[in-house]
C-alpha positions as CSV (number, residue, x, y, z in Angstrom):
1,M,14.0,156.6,89.5
2,K,11.0,158.3,87.9
3,S,11.3,156.2,84.8
4,V,11.3,153.0,87.0
5,R,8.1,154.0,88.6
6,N,6.4,155.0,85.4
7,F,7.5,151.5,84.0
8,L,6.0,149.8,87.1
9,Y,2.6,151.6,86.7
10,A,2.5,150.7,83.0
11,I,3.1,147.0,83.9
12,I,0.3,146.9,86.4
13,V,-2.2,148.8,84.3
14,A,-1.5,146.3,81.5
15,V,-1.9,143.3,83.8
16,A,-5.2,144.7,85.1
17,L,-6.6,145.3,81.6
18,A,-5.6,141.8,80.6
19,L,-7.3,140.0,83.3
20,P,-10.7,138.6,81.8
21,S,-14.1,138.8,83.5
22,Q,-15.9,135.7,84.2
23,S,-19.5,135.1,85.4
24,K,-18.5,133.8,88.9
25,A,-17.0,134.8,92.1
26,Q,-13.4,134.8,90.9
27,I,-11.7,134.6,87.7
28,S,-10.6,131.1,88.7
29,L,-11.3,129.1,92.0
30,N,-7.8,127.8,91.9
31,S,-6.1,131.2,91.5
32,Y,-6.4,134.8,92.7
33,Y,-4.8,138.2,91.8
34,N,-4.7,141.4,93.8
35,I,-3.9,144.9,92.7
36,D,-3.7,147.6,95.5
37,W,-3.0,151.1,96.5
38,Q,-0.7,151.0,99.3
39,F,-0.2,153.2,102.5
40,N,3.1,152.8,104.4
41,I,4.5,154.0,107.7
42,P,8.3,153.7,108.4
43,L,9.2,152.7,111.8
44,S,12.3,154.1,113.6
45,N,13.8,155.3,110.3
46,S,16.3,158.1,110.7
47,F,16.5,158.8,107.1
48,S,12.9,159.2,106.1
49,D,10.0,158.3,108.5
50,G,7.2,160.2,106.8
51,A,3.9,158.1,106.2
52,S,3.1,158.0,102.5
53,G,0.3,156.7,100.2
54,W,2.8,156.7,97.2
55,G,2.8,152.9,96.6
56,M,1.1,150.0,94.8
57,N,1.3,146.4,95.3
58,F,0.6,143.4,92.9
59,E,0.4,139.8,93.7
60,G,-1.0,136.6,92.4
61,G,-1.1,132.9,93.4
62,Y,-2.4,129.3,92.8
63,Y,-4.1,127.2,95.5
64,V,-2.3,123.9,95.5
65,T,-5.0,122.8,98.1
66,Q,-8.4,124.2,98.7
67,D,-7.2,126.7,101.3
68,I,-3.3,127.0,100.7
69,A,-1.8,129.0,97.9
70,V,1.7,129.7,96.6
71,G,2.5,132.6,94.3
72,A,4.5,135.8,93.7
73,F,4.4,139.4,94.7
74,M,5.9,142.9,93.7
75,S,5.4,146.2,95.3
76,F,6.9,149.7,95.4
77,H,6.7,152.6,97.6
78,T,8.1,156.1,98.1
79,N,8.4,157.9,101.4
80,N,9.5,161.4,101.9
81,E,10.6,163.7,104.6
82,Y,11.5,167.4,104.7
83,F,14.3,168.7,107.1
84,S,14.5,172.4,107.7
85,R,17.6,174.3,107.4
86,R,20.6,172.8,109.1
87,T,24.4,172.3,108.8
88,I,25.2,169.3,106.5
89,K,28.5,167.6,106.8
90,L,29.8,166.8,103.3
91,S,33.1,165.5,104.1
92,E,35.8,165.8,106.9
93,T,36.6,169.3,105.9
94,L,33.4,170.6,104.2
95,S,30.1,171.6,105.5
96,M,27.0,173.4,104.1
97,N,24.0,175.0,105.7
98,S,20.7,174.1,103.8
99,D,17.3,172.5,104.0
100,Q,16.8,169.0,102.7
101,Q,14.3,166.7,101.1
102,H,14.9,163.0,101.8
103,Q,13.2,160.4,99.5
104,M,13.3,156.7,99.9
105,F,12.1,154.3,97.3
106,T,11.7,150.6,97.9
107,L,10.8,147.8,95.5
108,P,10.4,144.3,97.2
109,F,9.5,141.3,95.2
110,G,9.6,137.5,95.8
111,V,7.4,134.6,96.6
112,L,4.5,134.1,99.0
113,A,2.4,131.5,100.9
114,K,-1.2,132.1,101.7
115,Y,-3.7,130.4,103.9
116,R,-7.4,131.4,103.5
117,F,-9.8,130.3,106.2
118,Q,-12.8,129.6,103.9
119,E,-13.6,129.4,100.3
120,A,-16.6,131.7,99.9
121,D,-17.4,135.2,98.8
122,F,-15.7,136.5,102.1
123,Q,-12.2,135.1,102.2
124,P,-10.1,136.1,105.3
125,Y,-6.5,134.9,105.0
126,V,-2.9,135.2,106.4
127,T,0.2,135.4,104.2
128,M,3.9,135.4,104.5
129,K,6.0,137.0,101.8
130,L,9.7,136.4,101.3
131,G,12.1,137.8,98.7
132,A,14.5,140.6,97.8
133,C,14.3,144.4,98.2
134,Y,15.8,147.1,96.0
135,S,16.0,150.5,97.6
136,Q,17.2,154.0,96.7
137,F,18.0,156.7,99.2
138,S,18.1,160.3,97.8
139,N,18.9,163.5,99.6
140,Y,18.1,166.8,97.8
141,Y,19.8,169.9,99.2
142,Y,20.3,173.3,97.6
143,I,21.1,172.4,94.0
144,F,22.8,169.1,94.8
145,M,21.6,165.5,95.1
146,S,23.2,162.6,96.9
147,D,21.9,159.1,96.6
148,Q,22.6,155.5,97.5
149,N,21.3,152.1,96.0
150,R,21.1,149.0,98.2
151,W,19.7,145.4,98.1
152,G,18.5,143.4,101.0
153,F,16.5,140.3,102.1
154,F,12.7,141.1,102.4
155,M,10.1,139.5,104.8
156,S,6.4,140.6,105.2
157,P,3.5,138.9,107.2
158,E,0.1,140.0,106.2
159,I,-3.5,139.5,107.3
160,G,-6.5,140.6,105.3
161,F,-9.4,139.4,103.2
162,N,-10.7,139.1,99.6
163,Y,-14.5,139.9,99.2
164,Y,-16.4,139.1,96.1
165,P,-19.9,140.8,96.3
166,W,-20.9,140.3,92.7
167,A,-20.8,137.6,90.2
168,N,-18.7,139.4,87.7
169,G,-15.2,138.4,88.7
170,I,-14.1,141.5,90.6
171,G,-14.1,142.0,94.2
172,F,-12.3,144.0,96.9
173,H,-9.1,143.3,98.8
174,L,-7.9,144.8,102.2
175,A,-4.9,143.9,104.1
176,I,-2.7,145.1,107.0
177,Y,1.1,144.2,106.8
178,Y,4.5,144.5,108.6
179,S,7.6,144.5,106.4
180,F,11.3,144.0,107.4
181,A,14.2,144.4,105.0
182,T,18.0,144.3,105.7
183,N,18.8,147.3,103.4
184,E,21.3,149.5,104.8
185,C,21.6,153.4,104.4
186,N,24.9,155.1,105.0
187,L,24.3,158.5,103.1
188,M,26.3,161.4,104.4
189,S,25.6,161.6,108.2
190,Y,22.4,159.4,108.1
191,K,22.8,155.7,108.9
192,Q,20.0,153.1,108.9
193,S,20.7,149.4,109.3
194,T,17.3,147.9,108.4
195,L,14.0,148.9,107.1
196,N,10.8,148.3,109.2
197,N,7.4,149.4,108.1
198,I,3.7,148.9,108.8
199,G,0.9,149.8,106.5
200,F,-2.4,148.7,104.8
201,R,-3.4,147.9,101.3
202,L,-6.7,148.6,99.5
203,G,-7.6,147.3,96.1
204,L,-9.1,145.0,93.6
205,A,-9.3,141.1,93.9
206,F,-9.7,138.9,90.7
C-alpha cells in the first residue's frame, strides 16, 4: 500500500508541475483544476474512526455552459486508530491478547458535475461526485498483520469556492464534503457495512 500512495503522490506532483501559468484569473475560463490537502473524519466506523490529515484530492473539469462543468476526480486517504491491549479472536479455537493498530486506506475516483454561482475571481460552487472506491483495511497486532481489500460505489456532495486573487493563473480552493461508499469490512471480529465521512479540503486552484 505504501508504494501505491507514493505512486499517487508522484502523479499529482507531475500534474501540478505540468500546469502552465497564464496572465489571467484562470488557466482557461472554460476549465478548472484543483489540487488539495484533505482532512477526513469517519462517521460511526467501528474499524477506524480516527480523524486524519493524511490525504490528497485532485480534480479537473470543463465548463459546458457558463456555470455548469463536468469532469473527473481522484482522492486518497489513510485513517488510523490505536486499540490498547485486549483479547483478539483469531479463529473459533484461537485467541491472542495484544494491542492493535488499525489502518484504513481509501481511494475513490470517478466523474463529477459542478455548478458555480458566478464567473468571477471568487467562485462559490456545489459539486456532486459519483464513482468507485477501493479500500484496504489493515490490522497490525504483535508481529502479525491481517488485511482485506474491498471495492464499492462512491458518492460525495461538496460545497466550496475557488478564489483567484492574482492574475497569474493560481488561486485557492476550499471545500467541505460528505462521502458515502458501499465498501464492506469483515476483518476478524470487526464488521463495517458502509463508509461514511465528512471533511474539508484546502489547496490550489488553477
